[in-house]
C-alpha positions as CSV (number, residue, x, y, z in Angstrom):
1,X,157.5,71.5,-39.3
2,X,157.5,68.1,-37.6
3,X,155.2,65.6,-39.2
4,X,153.9,62.2,-38.5
5,X,151.8,59.8,-40.6
6,X,149.0,58.2,-38.5
7,X,147.1,55.3,-39.9
8,X,144.0,53.7,-38.3
9,X,143.0,50.1,-39.3
10,X,141.7,46.7,-38.3
11,X,143.2,43.3,-38.5
12,X,141.3,41.2,-41.2
13,X,138.6,39.3,-39.2
14,X,135.4,37.4,-40.2
15,X,132.3,39.4,-39.4
16,X,134.2,42.6,-38.9
17,X,136.4,43.4,-42.0
18,X,134.8,44.4,-45.3
19,X,131.5,43.1,-44.5
20,X,129.9,44.9,-47.5
21,X,132.3,43.5,-49.9
22,X,131.9,40.1,-48.5
23,X,128.3,40.3,-49.5
24,X,129.4,40.2,-53.1
25,X,132.4,38.1,-53.2
26,X,132.1,35.9,-49.9
27,X,133.8,36.4,-46.6
28,X,136.9,34.4,-47.2
29,X,137.7,36.2,-50.6
30,X,136.8,39.6,-49.0
31,X,139.4,38.9,-46.1
32,X,142.0,38.1,-48.7
33,X,141.3,41.2,-50.7
34,X,141.5,43.3,-47.6
35,X,144.9,41.8,-46.6
36,X,146.1,42.8,-50.0
37,X,144.8,46.4,-49.5
38,X,147.0,46.4,-46.4
39,X,150.1,45.2,-48.3
40,X,149.8,47.7,-51.1
41,X,148.9,50.6,-48.7
42,X,151.9,50.0,-46.3
43,X,154.4,49.1,-49.1
44,X,153.5,52.5,-50.9
45,X,153.4,54.4,-47.5
46,X,157.0,53.3,-46.9
47,X,158.1,54.7,-50.3
48,X,156.3,58.0,-50.2
49,X,156.8,59.0,-46.4
50,X,159.9,60.2,-44.9
51,X,158.7,61.0,-41.4
52,X,157.5,58.7,-38.5
53,X,154.6,56.3,-39.2
54,X,152.2,55.5,-36.4
55,X,149.6,52.7,-36.8
56,X,146.8,52.4,-34.4
57,X,145.3,48.9,-35.0
58,X,142.5,46.8,-33.5
59,X,141.1,43.3,-33.6
60,X,138.4,41.6,-31.8
61,X,140.5,38.6,-30.7
62,X,143.6,40.7,-29.1
63,X,146.0,39.5,-31.8
64,X,146.1,42.8,-33.7
65,X,149.7,43.7,-32.6
66,X,151.3,40.4,-33.4
67,X,149.4,40.3,-36.8
68,X,150.6,43.6,-37.9
69,X,154.1,43.4,-36.5
70,X,154.4,40.1,-38.7
71,X,152.8,41.9,-41.7
72,X,155.1,44.9,-41.3
73,X,158.2,42.5,-41.0
74,X,157.3,40.8,-44.2
75,X,156.9,44.1,-46.0
76,X,160.2,45.4,-44.6
77,X,158.3,48.2,-43.0
78,X,160.4,48.0,-39.8
79,X,160.2,51.5,-38.6
80,X,156.2,51.6,-38.2
81,X,155.3,52.0,-34.7
82,X,152.2,50.0,-33.4
83,X,149.7,51.1,-31.0
84,X,146.4,49.5,-29.9
85,X,143.4,51.7,-30.7
86,X,141.7,53.4,-27.8
87,X,138.2,52.2,-27.0
88,X,135.0,53.8,-27.9
89,X,133.4,55.0,-31.0
90,X,135.3,56.0,-34.2
91,X,135.2,60.0,-33.3
92,X,136.1,59.2,-29.6
93,X,139.1,57.0,-30.7
94,X,140.3,59.6,-33.2
95,X,140.1,62.3,-30.5
96,X,142.2,60.2,-28.1
97,X,144.6,59.2,-30.9
98,X,145.4,62.8,-31.5
99,X,145.7,63.4,-27.9
100,X,148.2,60.7,-27.6
101,X,150.2,61.8,-30.5
102,X,150.3,65.4,-29.3
103,X,151.6,64.1,-26.0
104,X,154.4,62.1,-27.5
105,X,155.2,64.6,-30.4
106,X,154.2,68.0,-29.1
107,X,153.4,70.6,-31.9
108,X,153.5,67.9,-34.6
109,X,151.5,68.0,-37.9
110,X,149.5,64.9,-38.5
111,X,148.6,63.2,-41.7
112,X,145.6,60.8,-40.9
113,X,144.0,58.1,-43.0
114,X,142.8,54.6,-42.9
115,X,143.5,51.2,-44.4
116,X,140.6,51.1,-47.0
117,X,142.6,53.0,-49.9
118,X,145.4,50.8,-51.2
119,X,146.1,53.4,-53.9
120,X,146.0,56.3,-51.4
121,X,146.8,59.6,-53.5
122,X,150.1,60.6,-51.9
123,X,150.6,63.1,-54.7
124,X,147.8,65.2,-53.1
125,X,149.8,65.8,-50.1
126,X,152.0,68.4,-51.8
127,X,148.9,70.5,-51.9
128,X,148.3,70.8,-48.2
129,X,148.7,73.9,-46.2
130,X,150.5,73.4,-42.8
131,X,148.6,76.6,-41.3
132,X,145.1,75.2,-42.2
133,X,142.9,72.1,-41.6
134,X,143.3,69.9,-44.6
135,X,140.5,67.5,-45.6
136,X,140.3,65.0,-48.4
137,X,136.5,64.6,-49.2
138,X,135.3,61.0,-50.2
139,X,132.2,59.9,-52.0
140,X,130.3,58.9,-48.9
141,X,130.0,62.4,-47.3
142,X,133.0,62.0,-45.2
143,X,136.7,62.4,-45.5
144,X,139.6,59.9,-46.5
145,X,142.2,62.3,-45.1
146,X,142.8,64.8,-42.4
147,X,145.9,67.0,-42.2
148,X,146.3,69.2,-39.1
149,X,148.2,69.8,-35.9
150,X,147.8,67.2,-33.3
151,X,146.4,69.7,-30.8
152,X,143.3,70.1,-33.2
153,X,141.5,67.0,-31.7
154,X,138.4,69.1,-31.4
155,X,137.8,68.2,-35.1
156,X,136.4,64.9,-33.8
157,X,134.4,66.3,-30.9
158,X,131.3,67.3,-32.9
159,X,129.0,69.3,-30.6
160,X,125.3,68.2,-30.2
161,X,123.9,71.2,-32.2
162,X,125.6,69.8,-35.3
163,X,124.1,66.5,-35.0
164,X,121.5,66.2,-37.8
165,X,121.1,65.4,-41.4
166,X,124.3,67.0,-42.6
167,X,127.2,64.8,-43.8
168,X,130.2,64.2,-41.7
169,X,132.1,66.4,-44.0
170,X,129.7,69.2,-43.8
171,X,129.6,69.1,-39.9
172,X,133.4,69.2,-39.9
173,X,133.5,72.2,-42.1
174,X,131.0,74.1,-40.0
175,X,133.0,73.2,-36.9
176,X,136.2,74.5,-38.6
177,X,134.5,77.9,-39.6
178,X,133.2,78.2,-36.1
179,X,136.7,77.9,-34.7
180,X,137.9,80.6,-37.2
181,X,140.4,78.2,-38.7
182,X,141.4,78.1,-42.3
183,X,140.3,75.1,-44.5
184,X,142.1,73.4,-47.3
185,X,140.6,70.7,-49.5
186,X,142.7,68.3,-51.4
187,X,140.9,66.4,-54.4
188,X,138.3,63.9,-53.8
189,X,139.3,60.2,-53.6
190,X,137.2,57.1,-52.7
191,X,137.9,54.3,-50.3
192,X,136.7,50.7,-50.9
193,X,133.7,49.3,-49.2
194,X,132.0,47.5,-52.0
195,X,132.7,45.5,-55.1
196,X,131.8,48.5,-57.2
197,X,134.3,50.6,-55.3
198,X,136.9,47.8,-55.7
199,X,136.4,47.6,-59.5
200,X,136.6,51.4,-59.8
201,X,140.0,51.4,-57.8
202,X,141.4,48.7,-60.0
203,X,140.5,51.0,-63.1
204,X,141.9,54.0,-61.3
205,X,145.1,52.4,-60.3
206,X,147.0,49.8,-62.4
207,X,149.0,46.7,-61.3
208,X,152.2,48.7,-60.9
209,X,150.4,50.9,-58.3
210,X,148.5,48.1,-56.2
211,X,149.8,44.8,-57.4
212,X,148.7,42.9,-54.4
213,X,145.1,44.0,-54.8
214,X,144.9,43.3,-58.4
215,X,146.2,39.7,-57.8
216,X,143.7,39.0,-55.0
217,X,140.8,40.2,-57.0
218,X,141.7,38.2,-60.1
219,X,142.6,35.2,-58.0
220,X,139.0,35.5,-56.4
221,X,137.5,35.5,-59.9
222,X,139.3,32.4,-60.9
223,X,138.3,30.7,-57.8
224,X,134.7,31.5,-58.7
225,X,135.1,29.8,-62.0
226,X,136.6,26.6,-60.6
């Protein structure tokens, strides 16, 4: 089975990145912490992944490609391919990303996640079923991971009758059942949006796992005391 790892993320920018975290620690510190997320995530991704990595980035000022290419060079992640994200809302963007991947890599199995989890649980990928749609639930009613074939971009094309009070995770499960496809759930994991999320992640994963994030957080504490 051919596989690719697709990552979707944003360049650290004021007023856009980690806005909920910035409410607690300030915008400048939140941006530094988010950049630490990126360093930890891509450093670990390089170690845990043996197949092509495709990164779809975005920025408000148009400098996303130059920013991430410089970051990847510093981290010695030279094999990561950069693409600008398509325009549109999140689900529309994911639909078009999957269509692009299917065009470039016909029949490929896609591992999809974002950059908000520096301690992404790569160990859970051993539990996926390549014949099913694999979802990793998060704590917000969505999912932090999708594993499926690129042709299954319908997962992000939620029909109008599913719009309602159900969570994104529940809507996606309904859609999968309606398509008569198998579903495999890997264990729950949470991304980082708030200060409490960050503190939980630091307890969950030590300095050996996410060293950049630990350093950025404790540096922000020292700055607050000065």
